[in-house]
C-alpha positions in Angstrom: 8.8 10.6 -8.6 8.9 7.4 -6.6 11.8 6.6 -4.3 12.6 3.1 -3.3 15.3 1.8 -0.9 15.8 -1.8 -1.7 18.6 -4.3 -1.4 19.6 -6.5 -4.3 21.9 -9.5 -3.8 24.3 -10.1 -6.7 26.1 -13.4 -7.2 29.3 -13.7 -9.4 30.7 -16.9 -10.6 34.5 -16.9 -10.5 36.5 -19.0 -13.0 40.3 -19.8 -12.6 42.2 -19.7 -15.9 45.7 -21.2 -16.4 48.1 -22.8 -18.9 48.5 -26.6 -19.4 50.0 -28.5 -16.6 48.3 -26.6 -13.9 46.8 -28.3 -10.9 43.7 -30.4 -11.4 40.5 -28.7 -10.3 39.4 -29.5 -6.8 36.0 -30.9 -5.8 32.9 -28.7 -6.7 32.0 -26.2 -4.0 29.0 -27.0 -1.8 26.1 -24.9 -3.1 24.9 -22.2 -0.7 21.8 -23.0 1.3 18.4 -22.0 -0.1 17.6 -18.5 1.2 15.1 -18.3 4.0 12.0 -16.2 3.0 11.9 -12.9 4.8 9.1 -12.4 7.4 7.4 -9.8 5.1 7.0 -10.1 1.3 9.1 -7.7 -0.7 6.1 -6.2 -2.4 2.8 -5.3 -0.7 -0.3 -3.6 -1.9 0.0 -1.2 1.0 3.7 -0.5 2.0 4.0 0.8 5.5 7.1 2.6 6.9 7.3 5.8 8.8 7.7 8.7 6.4 6.1 7.0 3.4 3.8 9.5 1.6 1.6 9.8 -1.4 0.4 13.0 -3.1 -2.7 13.2 -5.3 -4.5 15.6 -7.5 -8.3 15.4 -7.4 -10.7 16.7 -10.1 -14.4 16.9 -10.3 -15.7 14.4 -12.9 -19.1 16.0 -12.9 -18.0 19.7 -13.2 -15.0 20.1 -15.4 -14.8 23.8 -14.6 -14.0 23.2 -11.0 -10.3 23.6 -10.3 -8.3 20.5 -9.3 -7.0 20.3 -5.7 -4.5 18.3 -3.8 -4.7 15.7 -1.0 -2.0 13.5 0.6 -1.7 10.3 2.6 1.2 9.8 5.0 2.6 7.3 7.4 3.0 9.5 10.5 4.6 7.1 12.9 4.1 3.7 14.6 2.8 2.4 17.9 1.6 -0.9 19.3 -1.7 -2.6 19.7 -1.2 -5.5 22.1 1.9 -7.2 20.8 1.5 -5.9 17.2 3.4 -3.0 15.8 1.0 -0.8 13.8 1.6 2.1 11.6 -0.3 5.4 11.8 -1.7 5.9 8.3 -3.1 9.3 7.8 -5.8 9.2 5.1 -7.4 12.3 3.6 -11.0 11.9 2.3 -12.5 14.8 0.4 -16.1 15.6 0.1 -15.3 18.8 -1.8 -12.2 21.0 -2.4 -12.9 22.7 0.9 -14.1 19.7 2.9 -11.3 17.2 3.4 -11.6 14.9 6.4 -8.4 13.3 7.8 -8.6 9.9 9.6 -5.6 8.1 11.1 -5.9 4.3 10.7 -3.6 1.9 12.6 -2.5 -0.6 10.0 -0.1 -3.6 9.9 1.1 -6.0 7.3 1.4 -9.7 8.1 3.8 -12.3 6.9 1.5 -13.3 4.0 1.2 -9.7 2.7 -2.3 -8.9 4.0 -2.9 -5.4 5.4 -5.2 -5.3 8.5 -6.6 -2.4 10.5 -6.3 -2.6 14.2 -7.9 0.8 15.2 -7.5 4.5 14.9 -5.6 7.4 16.4 -8.3 9.7 17.7 -7.1 13.0 19.3 -3.7 11.4 19.9 -5.2 8.4 21.7 -5.2 4.8 20.4 -8.7 3.5 19.8 -8.8 -0.2 18.9 -11.3 -2.2 16.8 -11.6 -5.8 16.0 -8.6 -6.5 13.6 -9.8 -7.0 10.0 -8.0 -7.6 6.7 -8.8 -4.6 4.5 -6.3 -5.3 1.7 -5.7 -8.9 0.8 -2.5 -10.3 -0.8 -4.8 -12.6 -2.8 -8.2 -10.8 -3.1 -11.2 -12.7 -4.1 -13.4 -11.1 -6.7 -16.7 -9.7 -5.2 -15.6 -10.8 -1.7 -16.2 -8.3 1.1 -13.4 -7.0 3.4 -15.6 -5.1 5.9 -14.2 -3.3 8.9 -15.2 -1.1 11.8 -15.1 2.7 11.8 -13.8 4.7 14.7 -17.4 5.1 15.9 -18.0 1.4 15.8 -20.2 1.3 12.7 -19.4 -1.2 9.9 -17.8 0.0 6.7 -18.6 -2.2 3.7 -15.6 -2.8 1.4 -15.7 -5.0 -1.7 -12.9 -6.1 -4.0 -14.3 -5.9 -7.6 -11.5 -7.3 -9.7 -8.2 -6.2 -11.1 -8.2 -3.3 -13.7 -6.0 -0.6 -15.1 -6.0 2.8 -13.3 -6.8 6.0 -15.0 -3.6 7.8 -16.2 -1.8 9.2 -13.2 1.1 11.5 -12.8 3.3 8.4 -12.5 1.7 6.4 -15.3 -1.0 3.8 -15.6 -1.0 0.9 -13.0 -2.7 -2.4 -12.7 -4.7 -1.9 -9.5 -6.7 -3.9 -7.0 -9.8 -1.7 -6.4 -11.9 -1.8 -3.3 -15.3 -0.1 -3.3 -16.6 1.2 0.0 -19.9 2.4 1.4 -22.2 1.6 -1.5 -19.9 3.1 -4.0 -19.1 6.3 -2.1 -15.4 5.6 -2.1 -13.0 3.6 -4.1 -9.3 2.8 -3.5 -7.1 1.3 -6.2 -3.9 -0.3 -4.8 -0.9 -1.0 -7.0 1.5 -3.8 -5.9 4.6 -2.3 -4.3 3.3 1.3 -4.5 0.1 1.6 -2.5 -3.0 3.6 -3.3 -2.5 5.2 -6.8 -6.1 6.2 -7.4 -9.0 7.2 -5.2 -12.6 8.1 -6.0 -14.8 9.9 -3.5 -18.3 11.3 -3.2 -21.6 10.1 -4.6 -21.2 8.4 -7.9 -17.4 8.8 -7.6 -17.6 12.6 -8.2 -14.0 13.2 -7.3 -11.2 11.3 -9.0 -7.9 11.6 -7.1 -4.8 10.4 -9.0 -1.3 9.9 -7.5 1.2 12.5 -8.5 4.1 11.6 -6.2 5.0 8.7 -3.9 7.8 8.1 -1.5 7.9 4.5 -0.5 10.9 3.2 1.5 12.0 -0.4 1.9 9.6 -2.6 3.8 10.5 -3.2 7.4 
């Protein structure tokens, strides 16, 4: 189940009713000013707030007899890189049911809705990299959104075009998929939800589908 904390403004029009002979209506009220856009869009492909979490069930697409297993991604906390507030995004990457690596990326969303990586949390210490957009608010088909790994090597990342996800525990989503490292990994982002589908291993052997998501209001 997904949980959202959002604020909705409701406007009510009030009409005065009276019998004949009442006072004539006064001049029309001045319309309210046009709302100023918030600094962050209300929907992002990768929401980021401390405590956000996503659970997945992974299954072997090459060996149907292998038992499914669970992974989870979590926003652990936040820190700063220079003058930028970044969020500690813990990402679990399986190579098999018993081999699951965890990397903590330092991510931030900008005012246009792009998600950039600024570094990693390695053994509790901040390790910076050249900031790079890894999830675009307006991705270009076949464009690359490469970034640096914690060891300084380049991770290739390509947006391949919008598509429906496989059926997840929360339904079917329209996702923005990014393929990494010559097709070794794939991450499908749903607007306002985050990653709802992941594929890992050679030839996308493991398909990981979201089963639960807790996404708080963007801040």
